[in-house]
C-alpha positions in Angstrom: -51.9 -36.7 -7.4 -54.3 -36.9 -10.2 -54.9 -34.1 -12.7 -58.2 -34.0 -14.2 -58.3 -32.1 -17.8 -61.5 -31.0 -19.2 -62.2 -31.7 -23.0 -60.9 -28.1 -24.6 -57.4 -28.8 -22.4 -57.1 -32.5 -23.9 -57.9 -31.5 -27.5 -55.2 -28.3 -27.0 -52.5 -30.9 -25.8 -53.3 -33.5 -28.7 -52.9 -30.6 -31.1 -49.7 -29.1 -29.4 -47.8 -32.9 -29.5 -49.2 -33.2 -33.1 -47.4 -30.3 -34.3 -44.4 -31.4 -32.3 -44.3 -34.5 -33.9 -44.4 -33.1 -37.5 -41.9 -30.7 -36.9 -39.5 -33.2 -35.6 -40.2 -35.6 -38.7 -39.6 -32.3 -41.1 -36.2 -31.5 -38.8 -35.0 -35.2 -39.7 -36.0 -35.2 -43.4 -33.9 -31.7 -44.1 -31.1 -32.9 -42.0 -31.1 -36.2 -43.9 -31.0 -34.1 -47.3 -28.4 -31.8 -46.3 -26.2 -34.9 -45.4 -26.3 -36.0 -48.6 -25.6 -33.1 -50.4 -22.6 -32.2 -48.2 -21.3 -36.0 -48.8 -22.4 -35.8 -52.7 -19.5 -36.2 -55.1 -21.3 -35.8 -58.4 -19.7 -33.5 -61.0 -20.8 -29.7 -60.6 -22.5 -30.4 -57.1 -20.6 -28.1 -54.6 -20.0 -29.9 -51.1 -18.2 -29.5 -48.2 -15.0 -30.1 -50.0 -15.5 -28.3 -53.2 -16.8 -28.7 -56.8 -16.3 -32.2 -58.7 -14.7 -31.7 -61.8 -13.8 -34.6 -64.0 -11.1 -34.7 -67.0 -11.1 -36.7 -69.5 -7.5 -37.4 -71.4 -7.5 -38.4 -75.0 -4.5 -38.4 -77.6 -5.6 -39.6 -81.2 -8.7 -39.7 -83.2 -8.3 -42.2 -86.1 -10.7 -43.7 -88.9 -8.0 -46.6 -89.5 -9.2 -49.8 -87.0 -5.0 -50.9 -87.1 -4.0 -48.2 -84.6 -7.0 -48.4 -82.1 -5.7 -49.3 -78.6 -5.5 -47.5 -75.2 -4.4 -43.9 -76.8 -6.4 -44.0 -80.0 -10.0 -43.9 -80.5 -12.4 -43.5 -83.3 -14.4 -40.4 -84.2 -17.4 -42.5 -83.7 -16.3 -43.1 -80.1 -15.5 -39.4 -79.8 -18.6 -38.4 -81.0 -20.6 -40.8 -78.9 -18.6 -39.5 -75.7 -19.8 -35.9 -76.4 -23.4 -36.8 -77.1 -23.2 -38.9 -73.9 -22.0 -35.8 -71.9 -24.3 -33.4 -73.6 -27.5 -35.7 -72.9 -26.6 -35.9 -69.5 -26.2 -31.8 -68.9 -22.4 -31.6 -68.8 -20.7 -28.3 -70.0 -17.0 -28.7 -71.2 -15.0 -25.9 -69.9 -11.3 -24.9 -70.4 -8.6 -24.7 -67.9 -8.7 -20.9 -67.7 -12.4 -21.3 -66.7 -11.4 -23.6 -64.1 -8.5 -21.2 -62.9 -10.8 -18.0 -63.0 -13.2 -19.9 -60.5 -10.1 -20.9 -58.1 -8.5 -17.5 -58.5 -11.1 -14.7 -59.5 -14.4 -16.1 -58.1 -15.8 -16.7 -61.6 -18.8 -19.3 -61.8 -18.8 -22.5 -63.2 -21.6 -24.3 -64.9 -23.7 -26.9 -62.8 -22.1 -29.5 -64.4 -18.5 -29.0 -65.6 -16.2 -31.5 -67.3 -12.7 -30.7 -69.3 -12.0 -32.4 -72.4 -7.8 -32.8 -73.1 -5.7 -33.9 -76.0 -2.2 -34.4 -75.4 0.8 -34.0 -78.0 -0.7 -31.8 -80.7 -2.0 -34.5 -83.0 -3.5 -33.1 -86.1 -6.3 -35.6 -86.1 -7.4 -33.8 -82.9 -8.4 -31.2 -85.0 -9.5 -32.6 -88.4 -11.6 -35.0 -86.5 -12.5 -33.6 -83.1 -13.2 -29.8 -84.0 -16.5 -30.8 -86.4 -17.7 -32.9 -83.6 -16.7 -29.9 -80.6 -18.7 -27.6 -82.8 -21.9 -30.2 -83.2 -22.2 -30.4 -79.6 -21.2 -26.8 -78.3 -18.2 -28.3 -76.7 -14.4 -26.8 -75.9 -11.3 -29.0 -75.5 -7.8 -28.5 -74.2 -4.9 -29.4 -76.4 -1.3 -29.9 -74.9 1.1 -29.4 -77.8 4.7 -30.7 -77.9 7.0 -27.9 -79.2 9.6 -30.4 -81.0 6.7 -31.8 -82.9 5.2 -28.9 -84.1 8.3 -27.5 -85.1 9.3 -30.4 -87.1 6.1 -30.8 -89.1 6.5 -26.6 -89.8 9.5 -27.2 -91.4 9.0 -30.2 -93.5 9.7 -29.6 -96.9 6.6 -31.3 -98.0 3.7 -30.4 -95.5 1.1 -32.9 -95.0 -2.2 -32.9 -93.3 -2.2 -36.7 -92.7 -4.3 -37.0 -89.7 -2.6 -40.7 -89.1 0.6 -39.3 -88.2 1.0 -35.5 -88.6 1.2 -32.8 -86.0 0.0 -29.6 -86.1 2.2 -27.0 -87.8 2.7 -23.3 -86.3 0.2 -21.8 -88.5 -2.3 -24.5 -87.8 -1.8 -23.8 -84.1 -2.6 -20.0 -84.8 -5.8 -21.6 -86.6 -7.1 -24.1 -83.7 -6.5 -21.3 -81.4 -8.9 -18.7 -83.1 -11.4 -21.2 -83.7 -12.9 -21.0 -80.7 -13.1 -24.6 -80.0 -9.4 -25.3 -78.4 -7.6 -23.9 -75.7 -3.4 -24.3 -76.4 -1.6 -25.6 -73.3 2.3 -26.4 -72.8 3.4 -29.5 -72.9 7.2 -29.0 -73.0 9.2 -27.7 -76.2 11.7 -31.2 -76.4 11.3 -33.1 -72.9 8.7 -35.3 -74.1 10.3 -38.7 -74.3 11.7 -41.4 -72.1 15.2 -42.9 -72.2 17.8 -44.3 -70.0 18.5 -40.9 -68.6 15.5 -39.0 -68.4 11.7 -39.7 -67.7 9.7 -36.7 -69.3 10.7 -33.7 -67.1 12.1 -35.6 -64.0 15.4 -34.8 -62.5 18.2 -37.2 -63.7 19.9 -39.4 -60.8 22.9 -37.1 -59.9 21.8 -34.2 -61.7 22.7 -30.7 -59.9 19.9 -28.9 -58.7 20.9 -25.8 -60.8 21.6 -27.8 -64.1 17.8 -29.3 -63.8 16.2 -26.1 -63.0 18.1 -24.4 -65.8 17.1 -27.3 -68.4 13.7 -27.1 -67.6 13.1 -23.3 -67.0 14.9 -22.9 -70.5 12.8 -25.8 -72.6 9.1 -24.6 -71.2 10.1 -20.9 -71.4 11.1 -21.6 -75.2 7.4 -23.2 -75.9 5.8 -20.4 -73.6 7.4 -17.6 -75.5 6.4 -19.4 -79.2 2.9 -19.8 -78.3 2.3 -16.5 -77.2 4.3 -15.0 -80.3 1.7 -17.3 -82.6 -1.4 -17.0 -80.6 -1.0 -13.8 -78.5 -1.9 -16.1 -75.3 0.5 -17.7 -72.8 -0.2 -21.0 -71.6 -1.6 -20.8 -67.9 -1.4 -24.7 -67.6 1.5 -27.3 -67.9 0.7 -30.7 -69.0 3.2 -33.5 -67.5 4.9 -35.9 -70.3 3.5 -39.4 -69.4 2.5 -37.7 -65.7 6.1 -37.8 -64.6 6.5 -34.9 -62.2 8.5 -34.1 -59.0 8.8 -31.4 -56.1 11.4 -29.6 -57.9 9.6 -29.2 -61.2 6.4 -27.9 -59.5 8.3 -24.9 -57.7 9.8 -24.0 -61.2 6.4 -24.1 -62.9 5.1 -21.8 -60.3 8.0 -19.4 -61.0 6.8 -19.6 -64.7 3.6 -18.4 -63.6 1.6 -21.7 -64.3 -1.6 -21.7 -62.3 -2.2 -25.6 -63.1 -0.7 -28.7 -64.0 -2.6 -31.9 -65.5 -1.1 -35.2 -64.3 -2.1 -38.9 -65.8 -3.4 -40.2 -62.3 -7.0 -41.1 -62.7 -9.5 -40.0 -60.4 -12.4 -37.4 -60.0 -11.0 -33.6 -59.1 -12.8 -31.8 -56.1 -12.0 -28.2 -56.3 -12.0 -25.5 -53.9 -10.9 -21.9 -53.7 -7.7 -22.8 -51.9 -5.2 -21.0 -54.1 -2.1 -22.6 -52.9 -1.9 -26.1 -54.8 -5.7 -27.1 -55.7 -5.1 -26.8 -59.3 -1.3 -28.7 -59.3 -1.5 -32.3 -60.2 -5.2 -32.4 -61.8 -6.2 -36.0 -62.1 -7.4 -37.2 -65.6 -8.9 -40.5 -67.1 -7.4 -41.9 -70.1 -10.1 -42.8 -72.7 -9.2 -46.2 -74.5 -10.7 -47.7 -77.6 -13.4 -50.3 -77.2 -15.3 -48.9 -74.2 -18.7 -47.7 -74.3 -19.4 -44.2 -73.4 -21.5 -45.3 -70.6 -19.3 -47.3 -69.2 -16.4 -45.1 -69.4 -18.5 -42.1 -67.8 -20.0 -44.1 -65.4 -17.1 -44.0 -63.1 -16.7 -40.4 -63.5 -20.0 -39.1 -63.8 -22.2 -40.9 -61.1 
């Protein structure tokens, strides 16, 4: 059967087909964009899994070229890192801000990054603070209580950035500067010997003995830092990255909300309050690598 259509009907059908074609193309395009956003892991972009937050791990900043290496960089390298982050729209946040995002529904900047320093080297403050101030950035510094205690009791106080650690008075000053957040890196378990690796449980050690040692050591630094700064750290930084299941439960009992590891990678953070902030990945920043090369693997 042949259906004859007049010119008006033909025009109407042609218009309808054109509209449907445009709609289908638009739908496919929007679906493509949506899929790309959901699969994107660029820092600051909220995707189906959470928000990407890179964490950088520093140790020392020194001017002496003899000391450069895997854990020591120059002030110029640190400044270049901050410049790179600033130029690419990143905002340095503290661990407290990240914790508040997860636990208290607080907001984060569009492209967050966390800058961390381990051990409490005085050069972090001497060389780091002016640069953090210049680029309007903040950093997290995790101190070892025993190191700070030793330099606080030294008969001849030193401010030599090549080997000094911060004293308790300097910790107070650093905490009040607005550019550093102080966190816990153990009081006296930052060591590796034949018996114990950082805070790991020794072979043959009873669970009760292990729990008592860990609880006592970490609590000692918590109380001292609270006395000095008026703040109890909410984040624990594992010495050398060593951790285990038992330590995690002890840290939770001490009301820590997050832990920092030495495993490299980018963190995808959501609001799953149980474990999302435990074992956060960090990326060690070595000497001799350009800022662009280093951050390319984290911030693309």
